[in-house]
N, C-alpha and C positions, 0 to 999 in steps of 0.2 A: 549456425549456432554450435554444431558439433564439428570438431576438427578431425578427430580420428577415433577409432575403436580398437581396443586390445583385448586379448583373451589368453587363457592358459593352454587351451586345447585346440588343435587345428580343426577338430570336428565342429567347433562353433562356426567357423567360416563356411564349412560345407552346409550346415543347417541353415544359416542365415541366407546363403545363396539360394537354397531350395525354397525357403519361405518367401523370399522376394521374387521368386521365379526368374532368377538370373541364369544366363547360359554358362556361367562359371562360378567358382567359389567367391564368396564375399571378399572384396578387397578393401582393407581399412584405409587406404590412401586414395581411393577413387572418389572424387567429388560426387559423381552420379550415384554410386552405391551408398554414400553417406546420406545423400538427399533422400533416397528411398528408405533407408534405415530410419531416418527421422520420422517417417510417416507410419512406421509400424505401430500397432496398438499394443497395449500391455498384454492382451490375450494372444495376439500373434507371436510376440516375442517369447512369452511364457511357453507356448506350445512348441516353438522351435527349440528352445533350450531343454524342454522336457524330453524330447527325442534324443538329444545328446546325453543327458543324464541317464536315460534308460539304457543306452548302449554301453556306458562305462560305469554302471551302477555298482559293480563289484568292488571298485576301489575309489570311487569319488561320490561324495554326498551332495556337494554343492558346485555350482558353476558361476563364474563371475565375468562380466564384461566391464572393462575399464574404459570409461568414456571421457575423452579429453574435449573440453569445450573451448570456444573462442570467446575471449572477454570483450564483447562488443561495447561495453559501457566505459571502458577505460583505454587500454593501449592496443587492443586487437591482438593480444598475444595468447598463444595456447595456454590452457590451464591444465596442469597435471597434479599429481598427488601432493607435491610440495608447493603448489601455488595457491591462489586465493580460494579456489573451490575445487573439490574433487567429487566425482560422481561415479559410483559403481552400481551396476544393475546385476543383482544376484538372484539366481534361481536356487532357492534354499531347499533344505531337506524336507520341508513340508509342502513342497510344490508351489510355493508362492514366488512372485517376482517382487523382490524388495529393492527399493532404491536407497542406497546408503550415501548420504551427502555429508561431506566434511567441509566446514568453513574455517579457514585459517585465521588465527589471532582474533577471535571474537571479542567484542567490546564487553561481553558478559561472560563470567566464568562459572555461573551457577545454573544447573540444569533447570531448576524451577523457573528462574527468570527467563531463560530461553523459551521455555514452554509457554509462559505468560505472553511473551512478545509475539510468538508465532501461532499460538492457539486459535485466535480468531480467524486467521486466513486458512488454517488447516480445516477448521469446522466449516467455513464457507465453501471450500472446495471438496468437502467430504474425504479428506486425506486422513488416513490413520497413522498416527505416530507410534510406532512400536517401541522406540527407545530414543531418548535424548540424553547424550552423555558428553561430558567435557573430557577430552583426551589430551594428555601431555606427552609430546613426542620429543622433548629435549631440544637439541640444536635445530631440528627441522621445523620447529614451531608447534604451537598448541592448536587443537581443533575443537569445535563444537560439532559433535557427530549426531546426525539424525538418521534413523532407520524408518523408512516411510513406505506405506502401501497406497498406491494410486488406483483409481477406478479402472475397470477393464477397457474403457473407451479412450483413456488417455493415450496419446501418442508419445513416442520417445522424444520427439522434438519439443513437445509441450512440457514434458518432464524436465528437459534441459533448460527451458525458459524459466520454469518455476524454481529450479535450482539456483539460477542466477538471481532471481528475486529474493530467495532465502539468504543468499550471500549479502545482498544489500541490507536486509533487515538485521541480520545477526553479526555481520562482519565488522571490521575495525572502524568503518565510517560512522558507526552508531546512528543508523537511520531507524529510529524506533517509532513505529506508527502511532504510538500512544502520546507523542509530544507534538506540539504545533509545528516547530521548525522541521522536525524529521518527517512528519506527514507531508508537509509542503515539499520537502526534498524528493519524496517518492513520486509525487505528481510531476514535479518539474523535471525529474530525470526520466520521465516517460513510462513510469510503472504505477499508474493509478490503481490497478488491480491489487496492489499491495495493501490497500486500505479495506478490502473486502473483509467483512466480519467485524470491523470496528464499530462500536456504538457511538452515536452522537453524545456529546458531553458538554461540559461547561466551556471547553475550548474548541469543539468541533461542531460545525453546522454544515449540512449538506443540502443541496438543492438539485432536483432532477433536471430542471430546465432553468434558463435565464429568467431574470425578472421582467423582461419585456420592455419596460420603460415607455410604453405607449400612452400611459396616462399618469397623472400625479400620484395616484395611490400606489402604483408599482414602484415609482421612484422613492416614495416615502417608506415603503416596506423594506427596500434595500438599505436605505439610510438607517432605519431602525435596527436591522440585523447587525449592521456594521458598528453602530454605536454601542449596542449591547455587548458585542464581543470585545470592543475596546475597553469596556468597563470591567472586564474580568481581571483577575490578579496576575495570571502567568502568560498572557498572550493567547491568541486564538487563530483559528483557520476556518475560512469559508470556502467550500468547494462547490462548483457548479458543474453538473454533468454526471452525478451519481445518485442512485436511488436507494431509499431505505425501506425496510419493512419492520413491523412491530413483532418482537419475539415474545415468548411466553412470559418473560419477566417484565414485560411492558416497556422494553427499551427499543428505540429506533436504531436498527442495525443496518449498515451498508450492505446491500445484497446485489447490486448491479453497478457496473461502470460502463454504461452505454454511451455516455457523452452527449453532446448537442450537435446540431447540424452546423457545418462549416459556415462561418459568416454571421452566425446568430449572436456571437459574443464579441464585445468590443472593449478593449482595455481603456481606450480613450473615454468612452461613455461612462464606464464604471468609476473611473478616476474623477471625471468632471462632476458627477452627481454627488460623490463623496465630499468633494471640496465645497460644493454649494450648500449641502444640507446638514453635514455633521460639524458641530462646534464643540471644542476647537478642532482643527485639523488633526487627523490621526498621524502620529509620528512614525516614520519608517515603514509605512505600509507598502507591501510588495504585491504586485499583480502579475501572474504568469499565465499565459495562454498556451496550451499544449494541443498539438494535433496528434492523435493516437488512433491508428487504424481508420483514418478517414473521418474521425469525429473530433470535436473540440471540447476541451475541458478548461476551466478557469480555476486557479487556486489563488486566494487572496489571504496573504499572511499578515496578521496584525501582531507585531511584537508587544511585549509587556510595556504598558504605557506609564509614564511618570505619574505618581500620585497627585502631584500638584495640578495636573491637567484634568483630573477627574472631578465630577462625572462628565462624560461626553453626552451631549444632548443633540436632539434633532429639531431643526426648525420646522414648525408646523405640526398639526395634529389632524386626526380624522374625525369628522363630525358624525352624528348619529345617522345622517343621510348618506354616509360613505364618502363625503367630500373632504378634501384637504384644506384645513384652515391655516393659512400662512402666518397668522398673527400669534399663534400659540407655540409652545415648545413642549417636547416630550423627552423624558429621561428614561431610556430603556435599560434594563439590567438583565442578567442571565442567572437563573437558578437551575443548576443541573443542565439538562438539554433544552430547557424551556425559556422563552423570553417573557419578561414581565416589565410593566411600566412602573417606575418608582411612584409610590403613593404621594398624595399631597402632604401627608404628615411627615414622610421621610424628607421631602424637599424642604419643608419648613424647618426641620431639625438641622439640615445642612446650612440653611441661611442663618439660623440662630447661632450655630457653632462658628460660622465665619465671622459674624458680627462680634461675638465675644472675643475671638482671637484677635480681631482688629483692634478692639478697645484695649486689650492687654498689651498689644505691641506699641500702643501710643503712650 
């Protein structure tokens, strides 16, 4: 993840070498040294730089490490200050280790908007955002700059990985976790943790485990969720492998991306049940199965559906005894993050409206 490290004072290389228990000074071009540097915690790095700052305190208030990353999600090219992402690790005048992240050409130019997009994941990881500022650098490009404080147990490598995730959310690709297509892109690109802190909503439904499909009720439950999401106005996303918890405001918020056991999710099965039970078929539905750290996630994207296809209904209903009655139909809708069945009165109104429209057309 980290390609190399730079600094302004040679004392930094000496301090890093001692902290990592190397027999020599830290070498910024050594793959072995870089690998060990990635495992340093915030506490260890802060203590190492504090020693350097103490020795040169008379003429220097701050120390900065310039961390060049490797862009593993695109062209495997090094990233420096004029590239897609920059990362500086600064020991500041208050004795803190501050990560300064710059994202080149962000899709948003307003600090408040950047804060709204990244706030949920910052809160989920207990990251403190000291400052979010849009910076104009003229010919070298514009940046959205973040000054962040990470927990003491965070490693440098983990900070680098989070930096790359921040680049995906804020960068020019416009992967905004608050929209169905962008949230789908985060999962499909191998970064499901980018949705941590997001609340379930009219467009987002999350399941910790797969539906199972061992009985008719489980198949019916999946079809109901799918049809309800298809009946939304702006498209929706169903993710399997993430856990939610209820916050103080009564919202179900994604708090874990643990995934499901490998082999427990099948795109073929989910596709087949959707075709068998949801009427009419959902147009443009995409299913993506991701393996991430030995666990499986499934993301099901439902694009905005044409109004003339709505409402989507489900073949069959559940009786009072918990059995599925194949002779009935159910029309599920979604209000906020909750699923509701359309009432008999609402169904009757739709039928009357259709009849009136048909008579007028004749």
